[in-house]
N, C-alpha and C positions, 0 to 999 in steps of 0.2 A: 448486453444488459445484465445487471446483477440483481440479486434478490430484493434489494431495497425498493425496486419498482413496484412490487406488490403492496408495500406499505404506503406508497404514494397514492394508490387508488382510493384509500379510505382516509386520507389526511385532509384536514380542513385548513391547517396553518403550518407553513414551513418556515422555520427560523434558521438563518445561516450566518456564518462568519462571512467576511467580505469576499473571500476567494470563491467559496461555494455559492454565495448569493449570485454572483455573475454567471456561474454555470447553470443554476436553477432557473434563471430568467429565460434561458434558451428553451427549456422543456416545459415551462409553465403553461403554455397554451394547450398542452396535451392533457392536463389534469386540472380539476376544479379546486384549487387551493389558493389561499392568500399567501403572500410571500413577504417576509420581513427580514431586513438586514440588521444584525446585532451591531449596536453602536455604543461606544464607551467614552467617558471623559475622566478627568482626574480632579480630585480635591486638591487644595493647596498643599497638602502633605504628601501628594503624589499617589494616594490610594485611588484605585479605579472605582468607578461606579457606572452602572448601566443606565443609558439615557432612554432606552425604549420603554414605552408603557403600552400594555395590551388592555384595551378597554372592553373588547367584545368577548363573548363566551365561545370557547371551542372545545369540542368533544375529543378530538384527536390532534395532537401536535407532534410534528417531526422536527427535531433539532439536529442540524448538521454542522459539525465543527471539527476541525483538525486540532490536534495537540502536538505542536512542534516544540513549544517552549513552555516554561513555567508560567508566563503571562497568559498563554492560551488556556492553561488549566484554570487559573484564577478567574478568567472571563467566563468560562463554562460554569464554574461554581456560582458566580454572581447571577448568571442567567437562571440556573435552577432555583436559586434563592428567591428570585423575582417571581418565577412561575409557580412554585410549590404552594403558595398561599391560595391559589385559585384553581389549579389544574391537576388532574390525576393521570390522564392517559397521555403520557409523554414517551415517545420513542426517540432514542438517541442513535445517530449514525456518525461514526468516527472513521472517515476515509483513511486518515493516517494518525496512528498513535505512536508518539515518540517514546523513547526509553525502554522499548521492548528488547533491545539488544542487551540491556543490563539484566540478564536473567540467569537463574540457576535452575535446577531440575523442576521444581514445582511452583516457583514464584518469580516475579519480575517487578521492576519498578513500575512498568506499564500496568501490570496486573494490580499493583497496590493503588495506582491512580484510579483505576476502574472501580475497585472495591470501595473507595471513598464515596462513590455515588449512591451507595446503598441507603443512605439516610434520606434520599429524595424519592419522590413518587414516580419512579421511572418504570414503565411497563416492560420494556426490553431494550437491549443495546445491540447494535450491529457494528461489527468491527471488520474492516478490510485488512485481514491479517493472514497472508499466505504461509506463515511460518510460526513455529513455536505455539501451537494451540494449547499445549498443556499448561502454559504459564497463567492462563486465565481460570483454571479450574478451582483451585483451593480458595483463593481470596474472594470469589464471587458466587458463593453458594446461594445467596439470596437474590441473585439477579439472573434473568434469562439472557444469556450471551449467545448471539448468533455470529459465528465466524464465517465470513464470506471470502471467496477467493476469485481472482480474475482468470481462472483456468480456461473457461469456455471462450473468452475474448481472445486469448493467445492461441488456442487451438484453431479457432476459425481463421485467424491470420496465417498460421503456419500451413494449414490445409490449402489456402489460396496460393501458396508458393509452389505447390505441385512438385515437391522434391521427391526423388526416388528414395525409398527406404534403404536400398542397398548401398548407396553412397552418402547417406546422411546419418548424423549421430546427435543425440541430445546429451548435454553435459550439465551437471550440477556442480558448482564449485566446491561443495563440502557435504558431509553426511547429514547435516541438519535439514537439508532440503530433499532428502532421498525419497520420502514418501510421495512428494509432489512430482518428482521427475518420473517415478514409476507410473503415476496417473497419466502424465503426458505420453509416456511411451506406449501405454495400453491403447489410448484413443487415437494416437497418430500412427501406430504400427511402425515406430522407429525405435531402434535400440538406444540404450542410454549407458553412460558411465558417470561415476562420481569421483570428484577430486578429493585429495587428502590435504586439508588446509590446517596450518598451525599458526597461531597468533602469539605475539609477545604480550607481556603483562599490560601494556598500554593500549592493547586492542589492535595494533598494526599487524598486518600480515607478515609473518616471518618467512614462510615458504609455502608453496603449494605444489603438489605432485599430481601428475595425470598420466595414465597409460592409454595411448591412442594408436590405433591401427592406421597406417598411412593410406589406406584405400579411401578413406572418407574425404569427400569434397565439400560437403555442407555441414557446418558446425552450428548447432542451435544451443546457445548458452542460456539457461533460465535460472533466475535468482529472485529473491524477495525484495532486496533493497540495494541500491547503489549509492554510496556516500561519496568517498573520494574517488572510487573507481579503481583503486590499487589492486583489489582482489582480482577483478576481471583482467586488468593489464597483466598481472603476474600469470594468470591462467593462460592468456593468449600467447605470452612469451614461451610458456611450456609447450603449448600446442605447436608453435612454429619450429620448435626443435625437432619435432617428429615430421612435420610437413611444411615446407617453406613456400611452395608454389601451388597454383591452381586451387586456391582455398577461399571459400566464402563463409564469413562468420556473421551470424545474426544473434543479437543479444536481447533477451526479453527480461524485463524487470517490472515489478509492481510499483514500487515507490522510488521515484527518481529524486532523491535528496540532492545529489550533485553539489556537495559543498565546494567542489572545484570542478573545472571542466575536465572530464576524463581523458587521460593520455591516450587510451586505446582508440579514440575517435580519429586519431591521426593515421592509424594503420590502414593500409590499402586493403587488406583482407577483410576488414570490418565493413560490412555493407550497410547495416542498419542497427540502431539502438531503439528498441520499441518499448515505450513506457506507458503506464496508465496516467490519467489526469488526476490522480489522488491528491497530489500537491502541485503547487506552482513550480514549473521548471525554470531554473535560473539562467540556463545557457541555451544558445542557439547553435544549430548545426544542420547541414543538409542531410546528414545521416540520421537525424533524430525524428522519430515519428511518435505521436501521442495518440493513444486510443481512449475514447470516451467511455467512462464507466456507466453513465446513465443515457 
């Protein structure tokens, strides 16, 4: 369970995109709230407009929507435009916010998208963002931003594996995730190492280096997002150079974008790919396991 559960306890109306609507139907019985799916149509000129009309009065509204594409962003703006004439206590939860990878030290495209919501009457925003917290600081001074992470969900899963700390190791593919891997190491009592990753100008991984002791049997790779899977594939290839047999690899990731089926799922040493249900998973595999956030 994540922090957004506490918000649900006081929510009267939950408005969702289609993916999250289907998820919320499952837990609706536990909470006393109305549930509404966002629906849109197009004008002849192709402009979107929102079909939903909210006739009743609600003191607390929770809006749940992913932003994977530009169209998702426009839909969210239209929803706020519709709501802001009537309601003030609106909480926004974004399980997946795209464009965060396009970031520099103190700002990102994702952060700029969030900052554009300042004109609306939003009480607070929850983001499932296990990486790059600093990119939301500067452009969002007037908004209460709650960064939530799926750490406890993964820690609970790893503890159930009952691995010995003496022959297990946590790995982060790059320095950007180092603070999180330290957190996992502390609460799991398992040592960690961090890879050295370099990218080309087009964002593709050029090379990745890892120093690994051959005594380790269980490798637990933890990352924030898997898109093509090339980073993890490259990392596993480096690991296998150090240790080719008697190896079990478990991969944990918050956002399974999976723009293509990861090559590493074919590897015998890869036992599981564990993802959250923040976004809809496009591919199927016996090695794939989805953990519920709510």
